[in-house]
N, C-alpha and C positions, 0 to 999 in steps of 0.2 A: 388690060391692068393690075387684073389678077395675078398674073403669072409673073408681072412686076416687083409685086408687093413679095411674092414667095421669092424671088432673088434676093431683093433686098433683105428678106427676114433672113436668109442664106446665108447671107454677107457677112451681117452682122453676125450670127453665131457662130461661123467660120471663124470671124477675127479674134472672140473671144479663144473657141477652142486653138488657134494657133498659137496663140502666147502661150497656152498652157502646153504645149507640143514643145515648144523654143525651150521654156523653162526647166521641164521633166528630163530633155535629153542633156540639157547643160547640169543641170545639178547631179545624173548619172556619171556624167561624162567628168565632174569636180569628185567626185566618189571614186575615180580611179577603175570608172569602168573603159570598157575598149571605143571606139567611136559608134563602131558596128553597133555595139549596145545598146550605146547613150541614145541611140534614135530609132532602130525596132523598139524598144522598150515602150518608148514615149510615145508610141502609138500602138500597145499589143489591148489597146480594149478595142479598139477598132477593129484589129484582127483578128481578134476574136480567141487569142490565146493570154497567158499569165503573164505578169511581166517577169518573173522565176523561167514561166518555157521562152521569152523574148531574150532576156539575160545570157541560158544558154544557149541558145541556137545559135546570135548572132558574136559568142564568145571569141571563133576562132577565124574570125575576122577580121580584125582592128589589127592597120599598121599595112594596110593591104597586103591582107592574109600573112603577116610576117617578113614579107617578101617585097616590098613596095610596090605593089601593085597596084592595083584599083582599091582608093581613098576608102576604109571602112564604113567613112559616114556613109557614103555615096552607094555601096554596102546594102549597109543598113536598110538604106531608102529604099534599094532594092526588094529587099524581101518583102519590106512593108508592101510594095505596091503586087508584087505576086504572092501576096496572102489577100489585097481585095479585090485583084484580078485574074490571078492566073489561073490555066488550064487546070478543071482536075479530072475532064471529062474527056476522053478521048474523042466523042463527034461533034464537040463545042471546040468548032473549030473560031467561032468568032472570039470567044474570049484568048486562045492564043494572039488572033491580030491583037486583039486589047493591049496584052501582056507586051509584047514586042511590041507594040508603037508608046504605052508608056515607057516601057525600057528605055527604048532609045530616046526621049521625051528628055527621062534624067540623067544619061549620058552625057545627051549637049549642053541642058540647058547649066549643069554641074559645073562643063569644062567653062564653057561659056564665063560664066560666072567667078568660076576660080583661078581657069587658066589652063588647067588642068581637070582631071579625074585619077591623073597616076599619084599617087603616094609621095615616092620617091622624089619627083618633079615639083610636088608641091611644097615638099620638106628643103627639095634643095642639097638633098643628102641623102646616103645610100642605107636605110635601117634593114638592111641584111648584113652587115656589118657591125663591130661593135665600136668602130670609130665613126660609122654615122652615125649610130644611136646616140655616143658620145658628145656628137656636133650636136646633136635637135636637142638633147638636154642640156649642155652648155648655153645654148642662143636659144634657150626658154622654147621650144617650137611647139612640144607639145602642150604646155599648158597655155601660150600664147597664138598662134595658129592655129592648131588642131583644134581648139573650140569654136574658130569663127569658123570651120568647113561646117563643124557637127551645126552652126547656124544655118551653113549656106546650104546645105543637105535639107535641112526640118523645111526652109523657105521654098525651094523648087519642089520638093516632094509636097506640100500645102498647096502650090499651085498647081500641079498637076492632079491631084485628087481634085480640088475646086473646077478645072477645067473639067474634068472626068464629070462630077455631078452634073455642071450646066447644061454637058452635054444629055446627059440623064434625066436631066429635064423638061427642058427643050423636044426631045424626042418624044415622050411621056406626053407634053403639053406645046403641039406645036404648034400652036397660033400666037 
């Protein structure tokens, strides 16, 4: 019974925090920060870095690193996962395996939700070219599609974090 109460409290608190992350990420994106910056900065406090540090760290990953590769929103989420679960001690192979697991989950779930994790595929144009960038602007992709990618990345990220927290709770309280 006690474990279930803890899980319910965690879920209620989690839903309030989740809406804050999404709102923050969308606010930052609407202020013309890159998708990668918006997602990472929305989680900066949980990651133990300042918003300014998050914005700087995520600055070179928007539009699939400006090459239409992995979506910047997905990359921002991967940076969050790395800060939360990444290996920092060469002897800590458990954190390496956890980081690999959450990385794989992020890529798979984002692709399932969005149809791909490749920026050019999501946009339907090649942002490496001026013509592709102009196409995206003309079709309002940066203002209509990209915010949905930011939302989707936050949703997937929050689910992965929640799953990891549940595993930790169950591991600590096996009853």
